[in-house]
N, C-alpha and C positions, 0 to 999 in steps of 0.2 A: 445563545444557548441552543443545544441540539433539541430536536423534536423527534419523538418516536413515530415512525411511519411504517405502514405495511404496503407492499407492492408485489408485483409478479416477477418471478425469476425468469430466466431465458426460456424455460420449458413451461412456464405458466404456474408454477407452485407459488403459494402465498408465503412470502418471507418478510422479515423485518429488518430495520436499520435505524440509524440516528442521523437525521438530516440537519445540517447547519447552513443557513442561508446568509450571504453577505448583506450588509445594510444597503439601503438604496433600492433603486428599481431598474438599474441598467443590466445589460447582458453580462453574464459571468461564465468563466470556464468551469467545467464540471470536474470533480475529483472523487474517485472511489478510494476510501481509506480502509485498509484491511487490518484487522485486529492482530495482536500478539496471541500466543497460546492461552493467555489468561481469559480472553473474551473481551466484549465491549465494556470496559470498566471506565472509571473516572479519568484515567490517563488518556484513553482513546477519545473520550468525549472532549477532553481539554484540547487535544490536537485537532479534532474536527473544528472546534471553535476557533483555534488559532489559524487554521487554513481559511476559514470563512472570514476572519478579520483581515486576511491578506487578499480577499476578493474572490476566493474559490467557493463555488457551490459544492459543498462536501457531504458525501454520504458514507458514513461508517457502516459497512455491512456487518450484520450480527450472525455469525456462522454457528453460534451456540444457542440461538433462539432465546435470548434473554438471560441465560445462565452465565455465571462467572466463576472460574476456578479460584479456590481460596489458598491453594498451596501448589508447589512445583510438581508434586506427584500427581495431583488431580489434573493440572494443566497438561502434563506430559501424556496422561491417559486420554484426555480429550483430543489432543492433537493427533496422537497415534490412531485414534478411532475415527478421525474426520474423513468423510468421503470427499475426496478432492474433486471428483467430477460434479458432485452436488454443489460444492463450494464455488467452482467455476461457473456453474449454472446460476448461482446466486449473484455472483459478480457480473455476469452478462446482463442480468435483469437490472442491476444497479446502473450499469453503463447506459442502458436504454432509457431508464427513468431520467437520468441526468441530461441526456441529449434532448429529451422531449419536454423538460421542465420549462415553465414560462420564463424563468430567469436565465436560461442557458444560452450560450453563444454557439452551441452545437459541437464544441470540442471537449474531449474528455481525456483524463489521465488516470493512472492508478499508482497508488503508493501503499506501503505497509511495512510493519515491523516484525522481525523474527519470523514466525510462521506466516505472517502477512507479507513479509518481504519475499519469501519463497513463492507464495501465491501471486505476488505481483509479477515475478518473472514467468510463472506458469501462465498467467493471463496474457502477458505480452506475447507468449509463445503460441497460445491456443485460441485466443479471441481476437477478432478483427475490429478495426476502427478505433484503436487506442492511439492517441497522439503523443503520449509521453508516459514513461514508467520509471518510478523511483523506488527500488527495493532497498530496505535497510536490513543488513545482516541476516539474510535468509536465502536459501537456494533450494530449488525443487529437485526431486529425485531424478527426473528425466527432463531433458531440455534440447530442443531442436532449433538451433540458431538460424537455420535457413527460413523458418516460418515467422521470424520476428520482423515486424514493420516499424514499431515505435522506437524512437531514440530512448536510450537508457542511461540514467545516472544512478550509480550504485554506491551506497555507503556501507563500509564494512570495518570490523575490528581487525587489526593486524595480528592479534593473538587469539582469535576465536577458535575454539576447538570443535565447533559444530559447522558453521559456515566458514571453513578454513580458507586462508589465502590461496592455498594450492587449488582448491576446488573453484574458487572465484576466478583465478587466473585462467583455468581451463575454459570456463564459460566465456570469459572476455576474449580469449584467443579464438574460440569458435565463432563468436560474433564478428570479430575483425576479419576472420577468414571469409565471411560472407559480406564484407564491407558494410556492416551495420554500424550505426551511430551509437557508440558506447563510451562511457567514461566511468571508471571505478576509482573511488577515493578510499584510502585506508587511514584509520585513526588509531593512535596509541591510546586505546581505551578498551574497556571490557565489552563483551556482548551485551546488548540492550543499553548502550550508553545514552540513548535518547529517552529512556523511561524516567520521567520526572518523579514518579511515585516510588522509585527504588533508589534511595540515596547511596546504597552500597555499590551500585554500578553506574549511576547517572554521572556523566561528565559534562559539566556546564559549558566548558570551553569548546569541546568537540561538538556538543549538541548545537551550540550557537552557530558554529561554522557550517555544520551540515544543514541546519535550517536555512541559513542565508543562501547557500548553494542551491538547495531544493526549490525555494520560492523563486529564485532567479530563473532556474531551469524550466520550471512549470510555466512561468509567465512567458518565457521565450517561445515555448512550443504550443501553448494552449490559448494564447491571445488570438482573437479573430482577425 
């Protein structure tokens, strides 16, 4: 189960998140999990626990300070009002906490869904020392492929009207232009197909495939 913790952001602000620690006492790779536009809700906590069960020291960053959107209008308003520089500062602190944790093997990755997927790519673009990045159906407004160091595995819907295949293909082409390690997988599923709490969009088959690919990728790049 996740535990609510408080820690320092990159700039020293006091921020919060939910930490899930793998069983045992051995060194584990660190993983920052970035929320959807809803906030850190039960779905995000469940994924933090799932990652921990696979051996990842997982910190779900809470960019809404404990608040959770109850409907799409509220979620959209919160996402549109989010200060992305502060969000990246929050993520930078999470990366530092995981590297320094007593259970850490010193390697860290980033993943996230929807808004969190966009922030995953933004973090890979703007923050240093990330060993793996796995964005799910989200893209940032600005992206400089030349600044990316981490290998990237992206999961996207082939029919998404927000993180469209055309926009993803442009990002992929720019990354390949700088000889970056990138692989994009498209799924015949709706946006948010990984969200287990939303049966109207959740796709169990696609989610299972994406999960297996993600765990394998993270183990490959985050193992000491």
